[in-house]
Biotite code that builds the C-alpha atoms (Angstrom):
import biotite.structure as struc

atoms = struc.array([
    struc.Atom([3.660, -17.753, -24.667], chain_id="A", res_id=1, res_name="GLY", atom_name="CA", element="C"),
    struc.Atom([7.056, -17.093, -23.209], chain_id="A", res_id=2, res_name="ARG", atom_name="CA", element="C"),
    struc.Atom([8.418, -13.830, -21.896], chain_id="A", res_id=3, res_name="ASN", atom_name="CA", element="C"),
    struc.Atom([10.947, -12.031, -24.054], chain_id="A", res_id=4, res_name="VAL", atom_name="CA", element="C"),
    struc.Atom([13.737, -9.738, -22.914], chain_id="A", res_id=5, res_name="LEU", atom_name="CA", element="C"),
    struc.Atom([14.042, -6.630, -25.100], chain_id="A", res_id=6, res_name="VAL", atom_name="CA", element="C"),
    struc.Atom([17.124, -4.413, -24.912], chain_id="A", res_id=7, res_name="ILE", atom_name="CA", element="C"),
    struc.Atom([16.552, -1.027, -26.556], chain_id="A", res_id=8, res_name="LYS", atom_name="CA", element="C"),
    struc.Atom([18.733, 1.861, -27.602], chain_id="A", res_id=9, res_name="ASP", atom_name="CA", element="C"),
    struc.Atom([16.556, 4.655, -26.224], chain_id="A", res_id=10, res_name="VAL", atom_name="CA", element="C"),
    struc.Atom([18.403, 7.398, -28.107], chain_id="A", res_id=11, res_name="ASP", atom_name="CA", element="C"),
    struc.Atom([17.819, 5.728, -31.482], chain_id="A", res_id=12, res_name="LYS", atom_name="CA", element="C"),
    struc.Atom([14.508, 4.151, -30.535], chain_id="A", res_id=13, res_name="GLY", atom_name="CA", element="C"),
    struc.Atom([15.421, 0.717, -31.844], chain_id="A", res_id=14, res_name="LYS", atom_name="CA", element="C"),
    struc.Atom([15.725, -2.763, -30.430], chain_id="A", res_id=15, res_name="ASP", atom_name="CA", element="C"),
    struc.Atom([19.300, -3.942, -29.971], chain_id="A", res_id=16, res_name="LEU", atom_name="CA", element="C"),
    struc.Atom([18.389, -7.404, -28.796], chain_id="A", res_id=17, res_name="ARG", atom_name="CA", element="C"),
    struc.Atom([15.230, -9.448, -28.330], chain_id="A", res_id=18, res_name="THR", atom_name="CA", element="C"),
    struc.Atom([15.466, -12.895, -26.850], chain_id="A", res_id=19, res_name="LYS", atom_name="CA", element="C"),
    struc.Atom([13.670, -15.474, -24.830], chain_id="A", res_id=20, res_name="GLY", atom_name="CA", element="C"),
    struc.Atom([15.568, -16.940, -21.908], chain_id="A", res_id=21, res_name="ILE", atom_name="CA", element="C"),
    struc.Atom([16.148, -20.652, -22.255], chain_id="A", res_id=22, res_name="LYS", atom_name="CA", element="C"),
    struc.Atom([14.777, -22.655, -19.315], chain_id="A", res_id=23, res_name="ASP", atom_name="CA", element="C"),
    struc.Atom([12.952, -19.644, -17.863], chain_id="A", res_id=24, res_name="LEU", atom_name="CA", element="C"),
    struc.Atom([9.469, -19.316, -19.380], chain_id="A", res_id=25, res_name="PRO", atom_name="CA", element="C"),
    struc.Atom([8.344, -16.380, -17.224], chain_id="A", res_id=26, res_name="ALA", atom_name="CA", element="C"),
    struc.Atom([10.270, -13.539, -15.617], chain_id="A", res_id=27, res_name="PHE", atom_name="CA", element="C"),
    struc.Atom([9.828, -9.955, -14.473], chain_id="A", res_id=28, res_name="SER", atom_name="CA", element="C"),
    struc.Atom([11.603, -6.951, -12.982], chain_id="A", res_id=29, res_name="ASN", atom_name="CA", element="C"),
    struc.Atom([14.888, -7.053, -14.921], chain_id="A", res_id=30, res_name="PRO", atom_name="CA", element="C"),
    struc.Atom([17.674, -5.070, -13.242], chain_id="A", res_id=31, res_name="SER", atom_name="CA", element="C"),
    struc.Atom([20.987, -4.183, -14.961], chain_id="A", res_id=32, res_name="TRP", atom_name="CA", element="C"),
    struc.Atom([24.175, -4.930, -13.058], chain_id="A", res_id=33, res_name="SER", atom_name="CA", element="C"),
    struc.Atom([26.356, -1.860, -12.438], chain_id="A", res_id=34, res_name="PRO", atom_name="CA", element="C"),
    struc.Atom([28.928, -3.127, -14.972], chain_id="A", res_id=35, res_name="ASP", atom_name="CA", element="C"),
    struc.Atom([26.196, -3.635, -17.593], chain_id="A", res_id=36, res_name="GLY", atom_name="CA", element="C"),
    struc.Atom([27.119, -7.289, -18.211], chain_id="A", res_id=37, res_name="ASN", atom_name="CA", element="C"),
    struc.Atom([24.355, -9.046, -16.266], chain_id="A", res_id=38, res_name="GLN", atom_name="CA", element="C"),
    struc.Atom([20.635, -8.783, -15.729], chain_id="A", res_id=39, res_name="ILE", atom_name="CA", element="C"),
    struc.Atom([19.033, -9.781, -12.444], chain_id="A", res_id=40, res_name="LEU", atom_name="CA", element="C"),
    struc.Atom([15.527, -11.246, -12.766], chain_id="A", res_id=41, res_name="LEU", atom_name="CA", element="C"),
    struc.Atom([12.689, -12.623, -10.729], chain_id="A", res_id=42, res_name="SER", atom_name="CA", element="C"),
    struc.Atom([11.761, -15.762, -12.658], chain_id="A", res_id=43, res_name="GLY", atom_name="CA", element="C"),
    struc.Atom([8.925, -18.248, -12.420], chain_id="A", res_id=44, res_name="LYS", atom_name="CA", element="C"),
    struc.Atom([9.657, -21.860, -13.266], chain_id="A", res_id=45, res_name="LYS", atom_name="CA", element="C"),
    struc.Atom([7.471, -24.846, -12.450], chain_id="A", res_id=46, res_name="GLU", atom_name="CA", element="C"),
    struc.Atom([5.249, -22.629, -10.289], chain_id="A", res_id=47, res_name="GLY", atom_name="CA", element="C"),
    struc.Atom([8.065, -21.291, -8.118], chain_id="A", res_id=48, res_name="GLN", atom_name="CA", element="C"),
    struc.Atom([9.411, -17.719, -8.149], chain_id="A", res_id=49, res_name="THR", atom_name="CA", element="C"),
    struc.Atom([13.171, -17.422, -7.600], chain_id="A", res_id=50, res_name="ASP", atom_name="CA", element="C"),
    struc.Atom([16.021, -15.044, -8.448], chain_id="A", res_id=51, res_name="LEU", atom_name="CA", element="C"),
    struc.Atom([18.238, -15.494, -11.500], chain_id="A", res_id=52, res_name="TYR", atom_name="CA", element="C"),
    struc.Atom([21.153, -13.699, -13.140], chain_id="A", res_id=53, res_name="VAL", atom_name="CA", element="C"),
    struc.Atom([21.570, -13.694, -16.919], chain_id="A", res_id=54, res_name="LEU", atom_name="CA", element="C"),
    struc.Atom([25.095, -13.070, -18.227], chain_id="A", res_id=55, res_name="ASP", atom_name="CA", element="C"),
    struc.Atom([24.584, -11.043, -21.407], chain_id="A", res_id=56, res_name="LEU", atom_name="CA", element="C"),
    struc.Atom([27.925, -12.053, -22.939], chain_id="A", res_id=57, res_name="ARG", atom_name="CA", element="C"),
    struc.Atom([27.697, -15.829, -22.457], chain_id="A", res_id=58, res_name="THR", atom_name="CA", element="C"),
    struc.Atom([23.868, -16.019, -22.172], chain_id="A", res_id=59, res_name="GLU", atom_name="CA", element="C"),
    struc.Atom([24.378, -18.280, -19.140], chain_id="A", res_id=60, res_name="LYS", atom_name="CA", element="C"),
    struc.Atom([21.478, -18.227, -16.676], chain_id="A", res_id=61, res_name="LEU", atom_name="CA", element="C"),
    struc.Atom([22.402, -18.732, -13.009], chain_id="A", res_id=62, res_name="THR", atom_name="CA", element="C"),
    struc.Atom([19.739, -19.483, -10.410], chain_id="A", res_id=63, res_name="GLN", atom_name="CA", element="C"),
    struc.Atom([20.461, -17.565, -7.177], chain_id="A", res_id=64, res_name="LEU", atom_name="CA", element="C"),
    struc.Atom([17.643, -18.939, -5.017], chain_id="A", res_id=65, res_name="THR", atom_name="CA", element="C"),
    struc.Atom([15.940, -22.313, -5.104], chain_id="A", res_id=66, res_name="ASN", atom_name="CA", element="C"),
    struc.Atom([13.423, -22.663, -2.299], chain_id="A", res_id=67, res_name="ASP", atom_name="CA", element="C"),
    struc.Atom([9.712, -22.649, -1.495], chain_id="A", res_id=68, res_name="ILE", atom_name="CA", element="C"),
    struc.Atom([9.762, -18.892, -0.915], chain_id="A", res_id=69, res_name="TYR", atom_name="CA", element="C"),
    struc.Atom([8.945, -16.274, -3.533], chain_id="A", res_id=70, res_name="SER", atom_name="CA", element="C"),
    struc.Atom([11.534, -13.593, -4.270], chain_id="A", res_id=71, res_name="GLU", atom_name="CA", element="C"),
    struc.Atom([10.388, -10.458, -6.121], chain_id="A", res_id=72, res_name="LEU", atom_name="CA", element="C"),
    struc.Atom([11.657, -7.052, -7.277], chain_id="A", res_id=73, res_name="HIS", atom_name="CA", element="C"),
    struc.Atom([15.433, -7.635, -7.123], chain_id="A", res_id=74, res_name="PRO", atom_name="CA", element="C"),
    struc.Atom([17.817, -4.699, -7.483], chain_id="A", res_id=75, res_name="SER", atom_name="CA", element="C"),
    struc.Atom([21.632, -4.310, -7.442], chain_id="A", res_id=76, res_name="TRP", atom_name="CA", element="C"),
    struc.Atom([23.716, -2.222, -5.056], chain_id="A", res_id=77, res_name="SER", atom_name="CA", element="C"),
    struc.Atom([25.854, 0.476, -6.735], chain_id="A", res_id=78, res_name="ALA", atom_name="CA", element="C"),
    struc.Atom([28.992, -1.682, -6.577], chain_id="A", res_id=79, res_name="ASP", atom_name="CA", element="C"),
    struc.Atom([27.240, -4.945, -7.493], chain_id="A", res_id=80, res_name="GLY", atom_name="CA", element="C"),
    struc.Atom([28.313, -6.657, -4.266], chain_id="A", res_id=81, res_name="SER", atom_name="CA", element="C"),
    struc.Atom([24.779, -7.143, -2.947], chain_id="A", res_id=82, res_name="THR", atom_name="CA", element="C"),
    struc.Atom([21.207, -7.276, -4.146], chain_id="A", res_id=83, res_name="ILE", atom_name="CA", element="C"),
    struc.Atom([18.056, -6.226, -2.323], chain_id="A", res_id=84, res_name="ILE", atom_name="CA", element="C"),
    struc.Atom([14.675, -7.900, -2.945], chain_id="A", res_id=85, res_name="TYR", atom_name="CA", element="C"),
    struc.Atom([11.281, -8.723, -1.449], chain_id="A", res_id=86, res_name="SER", atom_name="CA", element="C"),
    struc.Atom([10.580, -12.202, -0.086], chain_id="A", res_id=87, res_name="THR", atom_name="CA", element="C"),
    struc.Atom([7.776, -14.040, 1.677], chain_id="A", res_id=88, res_name="ASP", atom_name="CA", element="C"),
    struc.Atom([10.266, -16.182, 3.651], chain_id="A", res_id=89, res_name="GLU", atom_name="CA", element="C"),
    struc.Atom([9.538, -14.515, 7.046], chain_id="A", res_id=90, res_name="PRO", atom_name="CA", element="C"),
    struc.Atom([5.796, -15.039, 6.542], chain_id="A", res_id=91, res_name="ALA", atom_name="CA", element="C"),
    struc.Atom([6.344, -18.752, 5.814], chain_id="A", res_id=92, res_name="TRP", atom_name="CA", element="C"),
    struc.Atom([8.470, -19.136, 8.940], chain_id="A", res_id=93, res_name="ASN", atom_name="CA", element="C"),
    struc.Atom([6.780, -16.746, 11.365], chain_id="A", res_id=94, res_name="GLU", atom_name="CA", element="C"),
    struc.Atom([3.144, -16.806, 10.298], chain_id="A", res_id=95, res_name="GLY", atom_name="CA", element="C"),
    struc.Atom([0.743, -15.338, 7.818], chain_id="A", res_id=96, res_name="ARG", atom_name="CA", element="C"),
    struc.Atom([-1.191, -12.100, 8.248], chain_id="A", res_id=97, res_name="THR", atom_name="CA", element="C"),
    struc.Atom([-4.928, -12.867, 8.158], chain_id="A", res_id=98, res_name="PHE", atom_name="CA", element="C"),
    struc.Atom([-4.063, -16.045, 6.239], chain_id="A", res_id=99, res_name="GLY", atom_name="CA", element="C"),
    struc.Atom([-1.994, -14.196, 3.611], chain_id="A", res_id=100, res_name="VAL", atom_name="CA", element="C"),
    struc.Atom([1.737, -14.491, 2.935], chain_id="A", res_id=101, res_name="LEU", atom_name="CA", element="C"),
    struc.Atom([3.261, -11.019, 3.048], chain_id="A", res_id=102, res_name="THR", atom_name="CA", element="C"),
    struc.Atom([6.593, -9.786, 1.683], chain_id="A", res_id=103, res_name="PHE", atom_name="CA", element="C"),
    struc.Atom([9.502, -8.324, 3.589], chain_id="A", res_id=104, res_name="ASN", atom_name="CA", element="C"),
    struc.Atom([12.971, -7.145, 2.578], chain_id="A", res_id=105, res_name="LEU", atom_name="CA", element="C"),
    struc.Atom([16.081, -9.289, 2.197], chain_id="A", res_id=106, res_name="ALA", atom_name="CA", element="C"),
    struc.Atom([19.632, -8.775, 0.994], chain_id="A", res_id=107, res_name="GLU", atom_name="CA", element="C"),
    struc.Atom([21.990, -11.253, -0.668], chain_id="A", res_id=108, res_name="MET", atom_name="CA", element="C"),
    struc.Atom([25.777, -11.015, -0.732], chain_id="A", res_id=109, res_name="ASP", atom_name="CA", element="C"),
    struc.Atom([26.706, -11.793, -4.344], chain_id="A", res_id=110, res_name="MET", atom_name="CA", element="C"),
    struc.Atom([30.103, -13.296, -3.450], chain_id="A", res_id=111, res_name="ILE", atom_name="CA", element="C"),
    struc.Atom([29.124, -15.658, -0.630], chain_id="A", res_id=112, res_name="SER", atom_name="CA", element="C"),
    struc.Atom([25.441, -16.104, -1.525], chain_id="A", res_id=113, res_name="GLY", atom_name="CA", element="C"),
    struc.Atom([24.457, -15.508, 2.105], chain_id="A", res_id=114, res_name="THR", atom_name="CA", element="C"),
    struc.Atom([21.199, -13.733, 2.758], chain_id="A", res_id=115, res_name="THR", atom_name="CA", element="C"),
    struc.Atom([19.734, -11.735, 5.600], chain_id="A", res_id=116, res_name="ARG", atom_name="CA", element="C"),
    struc.Atom([16.153, -10.714, 6.203], chain_id="A", res_id=117, res_name="ASN", atom_name="CA", element="C"),
    struc.Atom([15.264, -7.255, 7.457], chain_id="A", res_id=118, res_name="PHE", atom_name="CA", element="C"),
    struc.Atom([12.406, -7.132, 9.952], chain_id="A", res_id=119, res_name="ARG", atom_name="CA", element="C"),
    struc.Atom([10.599, -4.044, 8.686], chain_id="A", res_id=120, res_name="VAL", atom_name="CA", element="C"),
    struc.Atom([6.835, -3.718, 9.261], chain_id="A", res_id=121, res_name="PHE", atom_name="CA", element="C"),
    struc.Atom([6.099, -7.421, 9.791], chain_id="A", res_id=122, res_name="GLN", atom_name="CA", element="C"),
    struc.Atom([2.708, -8.349, 8.348], chain_id="A", res_id=123, res_name="GLY", atom_name="CA", element="C"),
    struc.Atom([2.840, -5.660, 5.651], chain_id="A", res_id=124, res_name="ALA", atom_name="CA", element="C"),
    struc.Atom([3.866, -6.004, 2.009], chain_id="A", res_id=125, res_name="ASP", atom_name="CA", element="C"),
    struc.Atom([7.256, -4.292, 1.665], chain_id="A", res_id=126, res_name="ASN", atom_name="CA", element="C"),
    struc.Atom([7.978, -4.182, -2.053], chain_id="A", res_id=127, res_name="LEU", atom_name="CA", element="C"),
    struc.Atom([10.070, -2.595, -4.833], chain_id="A", res_id=128, res_name="ASN", atom_name="CA", element="C"),
    struc.Atom([13.265, -2.098, -2.799], chain_id="A", res_id=129, res_name="PRO", atom_name="CA", element="C"),
    struc.Atom([16.083, -0.024, -4.316], chain_id="A", res_id=130, res_name="GLN", atom_name="CA", element="C"),
    struc.Atom([19.373, 1.127, -2.833], chain_id="A", res_id=131, res_name="TYR", atom_name="CA", element="C"),
    struc.Atom([19.766, 4.893, -2.748], chain_id="A", res_id=132, res_name="ASP", atom_name="CA", element="C"),
    struc.Atom([23.036, 6.820, -3.201], chain_id="A", res_id=133, res_name="ALA", atom_name="CA", element="C"),
    struc.Atom([23.875, 6.376, 0.511], chain_id="A", res_id=134, res_name="ASN", atom_name="CA", element="C"),
    struc.Atom([23.322, 2.605, 0.513], chain_id="A", res_id=135, res_name="GLY", atom_name="CA", element="C"),
    struc.Atom([20.008, 2.889, 2.346], chain_id="A", res_id=136, res_name="ASP", atom_name="CA", element="C"),
    struc.Atom([16.988, 1.011, 0.994], chain_id="A", res_id=137, res_name="VAL", atom_name="CA", element="C"),
    struc.Atom([13.995, 2.888, -0.399], chain_id="A", res_id=138, res_name="VAL", atom_name="CA", element="C"),
    struc.Atom([10.868, 0.729, -0.644], chain_id="A", res_id=139, res_name="PHE", atom_name="CA", element="C"),
    struc.Atom([7.070, 0.780, -0.737], chain_id="A", res_id=140, res_name="LEU", atom_name="CA", element="C"),
    struc.Atom([4.955, -0.561, 2.124], chain_id="A", res_id=141, res_name="SER", atom_name="CA", element="C"),
    struc.Atom([1.250, -0.857, 2.887], chain_id="A", res_id=142, res_name="ASN", atom_name="CA", element="C"),
    struc.Atom([1.913, -0.999, 6.651], chain_id="A", res_id=143, res_name="ARG", atom_name="CA", element="C"),
    struc.Atom([-0.988, 1.363, 7.431], chain_id="A", res_id=144, res_name="ASP", atom_name="CA", element="C"),
    struc.Atom([-3.319, 0.065, 4.729], chain_id="A", res_id=145, res_name="GLY", atom_name="CA", element="C"),
    struc.Atom([-2.034, 2.488, 2.065], chain_id="A", res_id=146, res_name="TYR", atom_name="CA", element="C"),
    struc.Atom([1.102, 2.054, -0.017], chain_id="A", res_id=147, res_name="ARG", atom_name="CA", element="C"),
    struc.Atom([3.665, 4.756, 0.746], chain_id="A", res_id=148, res_name="ASN", atom_name="CA", element="C"),
    struc.Atom([7.427, 5.168, 0.347], chain_id="A", res_id=149, res_name="MET", atom_name="CA", element="C"),
    struc.Atom([9.941, 4.581, 3.130], chain_id="A", res_id=150, res_name="TYR", atom_name="CA", element="C"),
    struc.Atom([13.713, 4.613, 3.611], chain_id="A", res_id=151, res_name="ARG", atom_name="CA", element="C"),
    struc.Atom([15.445, 1.939, 5.688], chain_id="A", res_id=152, res_name="TYR", atom_name="CA", element="C"),
    struc.Atom([18.924, 2.614, 7.079], chain_id="A", res_id=153, res_name="ASN", atom_name="CA", element="C"),
    struc.Atom([20.480, -0.859, 7.244], chain_id="A", res_id=154, res_name="ILE", atom_name="CA", element="C"),
    struc.Atom([23.266, 0.116, 9.654], chain_id="A", res_id=155, res_name="VAL", atom_name="CA", element="C"),
    struc.Atom([21.065, 1.923, 12.198], chain_id="A", res_id=156, res_name="ARG", atom_name="CA", element="C"),
    struc.Atom([18.022, -0.285, 11.502], chain_id="A", res_id=157, res_name="GLU", atom_name="CA", element="C"),
    struc.Atom([15.855, 2.849, 11.278], chain_id="A", res_id=158, res_name="GLU", atom_name="CA", element="C"),
    struc.Atom([12.877, 3.505, 9.026], chain_id="A", res_id=159, res_name="VAL", atom_name="CA", element="C"),
    struc.Atom([11.782, 6.951, 7.836], chain_id="A", res_id=160, res_name="VAL", atom_name="CA", element="C"),
    struc.Atom([8.484, 7.532, 6.023], chain_id="A", res_id=161, res_name="GLN", atom_name="CA", element="C"),
    struc.Atom([9.076, 9.572, 2.839], chain_id="A", res_id=162, res_name="LEU", atom_name="CA", element="C"),
    struc.Atom([5.504, 10.010, 1.574], chain_id="A", res_id=163, res_name="THR", atom_name="CA", element="C"),
    struc.Atom([2.166, 10.274, 3.332], chain_id="A", res_id=164, res_name="ASP", atom_name="CA", element="C"),
    struc.Atom([-0.416, 10.158, 0.583], chain_id="A", res_id=165, res_name="ILE", atom_name="CA", element="C"),
    struc.Atom([-3.896, 9.297, 1.930], chain_id="A", res_id=166, res_name="PRO", atom_name="CA", element="C"),
    struc.Atom([-4.731, 7.155, -1.106], chain_id="A", res_id=167, res_name="THR", atom_name="CA", element="C"),
    struc.Atom([-1.219, 5.649, -1.261], chain_id="A", res_id=168, res_name="GLY", atom_name="CA", element="C"),
    struc.Atom([1.177, 5.225, -4.152], chain_id="A", res_id=169, res_name="ILE", atom_name="CA", element="C"),
    struc.Atom([-0.650, 2.894, -6.490], chain_id="A", res_id=170, res_name="SER", atom_name="CA", element="C"),
    struc.Atom([0.346, 0.306, -9.058], chain_id="A", res_id=171, res_name="GLY", atom_name="CA", element="C"),
    struc.Atom([-1.651, -1.638, -11.593], chain_id="A", res_id=172, res_name="ILE", atom_name="CA", element="C"),
    struc.Atom([-1.761, -4.697, -9.352], chain_id="A", res_id=173, res_name="SER", atom_name="CA", element="C"),
    struc.Atom([-1.076, -5.558, -5.722], chain_id="A", res_id=174, res_name="GLN", atom_name="CA", element="C"),
    struc.Atom([2.592, -6.369, -6.403], chain_id="A", res_id=175, res_name="TYR", atom_name="CA", element="C"),
    struc.Atom([3.409, -3.740, -9.044], chain_id="A", res_id=176, res_name="SER", atom_name="CA", element="C"),
])
């Protein structure tokens, strides 16, 4: 079956909209744009995972990336000018870790479409990035074998560990 996007009114507990997305059979990690008019998605089409934006008014789907790399867990900046996400591009270009493609952080400028990769804990899976109120990036990494939370200051290129849980912060699967 196909994935379906459900938009709910949480106060009333009812569905406002339920729809499949034409030409995108599988998608995950929907992220509302700050203006509430678009949804950013990680979509899988013909075996490739790329980033897409769905305009909720026109229902137009725009593909943001189209490459051999996988892009996961996209999230908007507070002003909507950039998005942050996880990508395996550095692992494709710089080498796998024990034969495995790992994920690092990247940012896309939504006006120009230019991207930049952040070299944070190469060889680890750096996932679920979100901008915080200061414009820093909070993310999860398994850099020491356990998944914990970190904050990356883009300007200073500094990382601070926020949690140190011996068993790690866990998800249902490796990438959740």
